[in-house]
C-alpha positions in Angstrom: 15.5 63.5 -6.5 12.5 65.4 -5.0 12.7 66.5 -1.3 10.7 64.1 1.0 8.5 66.0 3.4 9.3 65.0 6.9 7.0 65.5 9.7 7.7 65.5 13.5 7.4 62.0 13.9 9.5 61.1 11.1 12.2 63.4 12.6 12.0 61.4 16.0 12.3 58.4 14.5 15.4 59.3 12.6 16.6 61.1 15.7 16.3 57.4 17.5 17.9 55.4 14.6 20.7 57.8 14.4 21.5 57.4 17.8 21.2 53.5 17.7 20.3 52.1 14.2 19.6 48.9 16.2 16.6 50.1 18.5 13.9 48.1 18.5 10.9 49.5 16.4 8.5 48.7 19.6 10.8 50.8 21.4 10.9 53.7 19.1 6.8 53.2 18.8 6.8 53.7 22.1 8.9 56.9 22.4 7.0 58.5 19.6 3.5 57.3 20.8 2.6 55.4 17.8 2.0 51.9 17.2 4.7 49.2 15.9 3.3 48.9 12.6 2.9 52.7 12.1 6.9 52.8 12.6 7.6 50.0 10.5 5.4 51.8 7.5 7.4 55.0 8.5 10.9 53.2 8.2 9.9 51.8 5.0 8.7 54.8 3.5 11.9 56.8 4.7 14.1 54.2 3.4 12.1 53.7 0.0 12.4 57.6 -0.5 16.0 57.4 0.0 16.1 59.5 3.2 17.6 56.5 4.8 20.3 55.3 2.6 21.1 52.0 4.2 22.6 50.6 7.2 25.6 48.4 7.6 27.1 45.4 9.8 30.8 45.6 10.6 32.2 42.2 11.8 35.5 42.4 13.3 37.6 39.5 11.2 39.9 38.6 14.4 36.9 37.8 16.4 35.6 35.2 13.9 38.9 33.6 13.7 40.5 35.1 10.6 44.1 36.2 11.7 45.6 36.5 8.4 45.1 39.7 5.9 46.3 38.9 2.1 46.8 41.2 -0.6 47.0 39.7 -4.0 48.5 40.8 -7.3 48.1 39.6 -10.6 50.7 40.5 -13.3 50.2 39.0 -17.0 53.3 37.3 -18.2 52.6 38.9 -21.6 50.6 41.6 -22.8 50.3 40.4 -26.3 47.2 38.4 -25.7 45.5 40.8 -23.2 42.5 42.7 -25.1 41.5 45.9 -23.2 38.1 47.1 -24.0 37.9 50.5 -26.1 35.9 53.5 -25.1 32.9 52.4 -26.8 32.7 49.2 -24.9 33.0 50.5 -21.5 
């Protein structure tokens, strides 16, 4: 992948997003001295070019009422009817 050229504003945007990924675009825009639309376009460009690899939301299962953690294992009774893919099929 080709290296993406980042200017000072892109670096400043990334600094704020790394510190707080949920920071509102308009607040970042004010800090960077550019419009909200420009921030949106720049963040989209950073995302599309692969500079920003993604974001994630982590939810606490206990806070959602899920108190049980289950690990499930399935073992076939007989392997005679089990068809495994060959290297060509994988």
